[in-house]
C-alpha positions as CSV (number, residue, x, y, z in Angstrom):
1,X,-34.0,20.8,-61.2
2,X,-34.9,22.4,-57.9
3,X,-35.2,18.9,-56.4
4,X,-31.7,18.0,-57.6
5,X,-30.3,21.3,-56.3
6,X,-31.9,20.8,-52.9
7,X,-30.5,17.2,-52.8
8,X,-27.0,18.5,-53.7
9,X,-27.3,21.1,-51.0
10,X,-28.2,18.5,-48.4
11,X,-25.3,16.3,-49.5
12,X,-22.9,19.2,-49.1
13,X,-24.3,20.1,-45.7
14,X,-23.8,16.5,-44.6
15,X,-20.3,16.5,-46.0
16,X,-19.6,19.6,-43.9
17,X,-21.1,18.0,-40.7
18,X,-19.1,14.8,-41.3
19,X,-15.9,16.8,-41.8
20,X,-16.6,18.6,-38.5
21,X,-16.9,15.2,-36.8
22,X,-13.7,14.1,-38.3
23,X,-11.9,17.2,-37.1
24,X,-13.4,16.7,-33.6
25,X,-12.0,13.2,-33.5
26,X,-8.5,14.4,-34.5
27,X,-8.7,16.9,-31.6
28,X,-9.9,14.1,-29.3
29,X,-7.0,11.9,-30.4
30,X,-4.5,14.7,-29.6
31,X,-6.1,15.1,-26.2
32,X,-6.0,11.3,-25.5
33,X,-2.4,11.0,-26.5
34,X,-1.5,13.9,-24.2
35,X,-3.5,12.2,-21.4
36,X,-1.7,8.9,-21.9
37,X,1.7,10.7,-21.8
38,X,0.8,12.5,-18.5
39,X,-0.4,9.3,-16.9
40,X,2.7,7.3,-18.0
41,X,4.8,10.1,-16.5
42,X,2.9,9.9,-13.2
43,X,3.2,6.1,-13.0
44,X,7.0,6.4,-13.4
45,X,7.4,9.2,-10.9
46,X,8.2,8.8,-7.2
47,X,5.3,8.8,-4.9
48,X,4.3,12.1,-3.3
49,X,2.1,12.9,-0.3
50,X,-1.6,12.4,-0.9
51,X,-3.4,15.7,-1.6
52,X,-4.2,17.5,1.7
53,X,-7.7,18.5,2.8
54,X,-7.2,22.0,1.5
55,X,-7.0,20.6,-2.0
56,X,-9.8,18.1,-1.8
57,X,-12.3,20.5,-3.5
58,X,-10.0,21.0,-6.4
59,X,-9.4,17.3,-7.2
60,X,-10.5,16.3,-10.7
61,X,-10.1,13.4,-13.1
62,X,-6.8,15.1,-14.3
63,X,-5.3,14.1,-10.9
64,X,-5.9,10.4,-11.4
65,X,-3.2,7.8,-11.4
66,X,-0.6,9.9,-9.5
67,X,1.5,7.8,-7.2
68,X,0.8,9.0,-3.6
69,X,1.6,8.0,0.0
70,X,-0.6,8.4,3.0
71,X,0.2,7.7,6.6
72,X,-2.3,7.3,9.4
73,X,-4.3,4.8,11.5
74,X,-7.0,2.4,10.3
75,X,-10.4,3.4,11.5
76,X,-12.7,0.8,13.1
77,X,-15.2,0.2,10.3
78,X,-16.2,-2.9,8.4
79,X,-14.5,-3.2,5.0
80,X,-16.5,-2.2,1.9
81,X,-16.6,-4.8,-0.8
82,X,-17.1,-3.4,-4.3
83,X,-17.7,-5.8,-7.3
84,X,-14.6,-6.2,-9.4
85,X,-13.3,-8.2,-12.4
86,X,-9.6,-8.5,-12.7
87,X,-7.0,-10.4,-14.6
88,X,-7.1,-13.1,-12.0
89,X,-10.9,-13.5,-11.9
90,X,-14.0,-12.0,-10.4
91,X,-14.5,-10.9,-6.9
92,X,-14.3,-7.6,-4.9
93,X,-12.2,-4.6,-4.2
94,X,-11.7,-4.2,-0.4
95,X,-12.0,-0.6,0.9
96,X,-11.1,0.6,4.4
97,X,-10.8,4.1,5.9
98,X,-7.5,5.4,6.9
99,X,-7.4,8.3,9.4
100,X,-4.6,10.8,8.5
101,X,-3.6,14.2,9.7
102,X,-5.4,15.6,6.7
103,X,-8.6,13.7,7.2
104,X,-10.0,10.3,6.3
105,X,-8.9,8.7,3.1
106,X,-10.5,5.5,1.7
107,X,-7.9,2.9,0.7
108,X,-8.6,0.2,-1.8
109,X,-6.5,-2.5,-0.1
110,X,-6.7,-4.8,-3.1
111,X,-8.7,-7.6,-4.6
112,X,-10.2,-10.7,-3.0
113,X,-11.9,-13.5,-4.9
114,X,-15.6,-14.1,-4.1
115,X,-14.9,-17.3,-2.2
116,X,-12.4,-15.6,0.1
117,X,-14.4,-12.6,1.0
118,X,-15.4,-13.9,4.4
119,X,-11.7,-14.2,5.4
120,X,-11.2,-10.4,5.2
121,X,-11.3,-8.4,8.4
122,X,-10.9,-4.7,9.1
123,X,-7.3,-3.7,9.5
124,X,-6.1,-2.2,12.8
125,X,-3.2,0.0,13.9
126,X,-0.9,2.5,12.1
127,X,-0.3,2.2,8.4
128,X,1.6,3.8,5.6
129,X,0.0,3.2,2.2
130,X,1.5,3.9,-1.2
131,X,-0.6,3.5,-4.4
132,X,-2.4,5.3,-7.2
133,X,-4.8,8.2,-6.6
134,X,-8.2,7.4,-8.1
135,X,-11.1,9.8,-8.3
136,X,-14.4,8.9,-6.6
137,X,-16.9,6.9,-8.8
138,X,-20.4,8.2,-8.0
139,X,-22.1,6.9,-11.1
140,X,-22.2,3.2,-10.2
141,X,-20.7,0.4,-12.1
142,X,-21.4,-2.8,-14.0
143,X,-24.5,-1.0,-15.3
144,X,-25.9,-1.0,-11.7
145,X,-26.3,1.6,-9.0
146,X,-24.9,1.2,-5.6
147,X,-27.3,-0.1,-2.9
148,X,-25.9,1.2,0.4
149,X,-29.0,-0.1,2.3
150,X,-28.1,-3.7,1.4
151,X,-24.4,-3.0,1.5
152,X,-24.1,-3.8,-2.2
153,X,-21.4,-1.8,-4.0
154,X,-20.6,-1.7,-7.7
155,X,-18.4,1.4,-7.7
156,X,-16.1,3.2,-5.3
157,X,-18.3,6.2,-4.5
158,X,-16.4,7.7,-1.6
159,X,-19.2,10.0,-0.4
160,X,-21.8,7.3,-0.4
161,X,-19.4,4.9,1.4
162,X,-18.7,7.5,4.0
163,X,-22.4,8.0,4.7
164,X,-23.1,4.3,4.9
165,X,-20.2,3.7,7.3
166,X,-20.8,7.0,9.2
167,X,-17.2,8.1,8.6
168,X,-17.9,11.9,8.3
169,X,-16.1,13.9,5.7
170,X,-13.7,11.8,3.5
171,X,-11.4,12.6,0.6
172,X,-13.1,12.8,-2.9
173,X,-10.6,10.2,-4.0
174,X,-9.3,6.8,-2.9
175,X,-5.9,5.1,-3.1
176,X,-5.4,1.9,-5.0
177,X,-2.7,0.3,-2.8
178,X,0.3,-1.2,-4.4
179,X,1.1,-4.9,-4.1
180,X,2.8,-6.0,-0.9
181,X,5.2,-8.9,-1.5
182,X,4.1,-12.1,0.3
183,X,0.8,-10.6,1.4
184,X,-2.3,-12.8,1.2
185,X,-5.7,-11.4,0.3
186,X,-6.6,-8.7,-0.4
187,X,-4.0,-8.4,-3.2
188,X,-3.0,-4.9,-4.2
189,X,-1.3,-3.7,-7.4
190,X,-4.0,-4.9,-9.8
191,X,-5.0,-1.5,-11.1
192,X,-5.3,-1.7,-14.9
193,X,-4.3,1.6,-16.6
194,X,-5.5,1.4,-20.1
195,X,-7.1,4.0,-22.4
196,X,-9.0,3.3,-25.5
197,X,-7.7,5.3,-28.4
198,X,-9.7,4.6,-31.5
199,X,-10.0,8.3,-32.5
200,X,-7.9,8.0,-35.6
201,X,-10.2,5.2,-36.9
202,X,-13.2,7.3,-36.2
203,X,-11.7,10.4,-37.8
204,X,-10.9,8.5,-41.0
205,X,-14.4,7.0,-41.1
206,X,-16.0,10.5,-40.8
207,X,-13.7,11.9,-43.4
208,X,-14.4,9.0,-45.8
209,X,-18.2,9.5,-45.4
210,X,-17.7,13.3,-45.9
211,X,-15.8,12.6,-49.2
212,X,-18.6,10.3,-50.3
213,X,-21.2,13.0,-49.6
214,X,-19.2,15.6,-51.5
215,X,-18.8,13.2,-54.4
216,X,-22.5,12.5,-54.3
217,X,-23.2,16.3,-54.5
218,X,-20.8,16.7,-57.4
219,X,-22.5,13.9,-59.3
220,X,-25.9,15.5,-58.8
221,X,-24.5,18.8,-60.0
222,X,-22.8,17.2,-63.0
223,X,-26.0,15.3,-64.0
224,X,-27.9,18.7,-63.9
225,X,-25.2,20.3,-66.1
226,X,-25.3,17.4,-68.6
227,X,-29.0,17.5,-68.8
228,X,-29.0,21.2,-69.6
229,X,-26.3,20.7,-72.2
230,X,-28.3,18.0,-74.0
């Protein structure tokens, strides 16, 4: 009897935990839908000036994908090639520093296929760049860490790139440049804005498992009652 009671209690506890996980997924789904709505609004909005240096410390992931414009002069520094896979194949993103009145901002000038990497040179002269604000990526990419010593980059870590190229302070974000009609490599405008939203499926799964645990507890309790009645 005590064993059955303990088993029923464990099943009810699991049902409560699984219900909590389901509720959490419902809340995550609401958050994700709100995020998607905000990003879509930013993508459709006119470009604004890139965040000034006074705001750099306040930049967070919530600022990502805003359309921004920066005006300045390209700094003399070799391009940084970070590994990339796009809809047109594998290759590299090409990053170059743009000196603006607010400080240096790294610009992802676009994508270049692996075979064309050697054709890319550092840009020179004044420039006006419009594109999407992207937050720095310090955690590496492609399941690999950046190796600045060998100039191997798997993510766009602005601080690490600034140290490797001796650029001094740079913005904690970079700009994914928009496509320029008729331009050769690097090709801009290939940013993929896509958010996985499987939270409803996860929520239904947790709720279903919770119902199963609750039913299991009820069956155990009923079997105990039937036994006592006999």
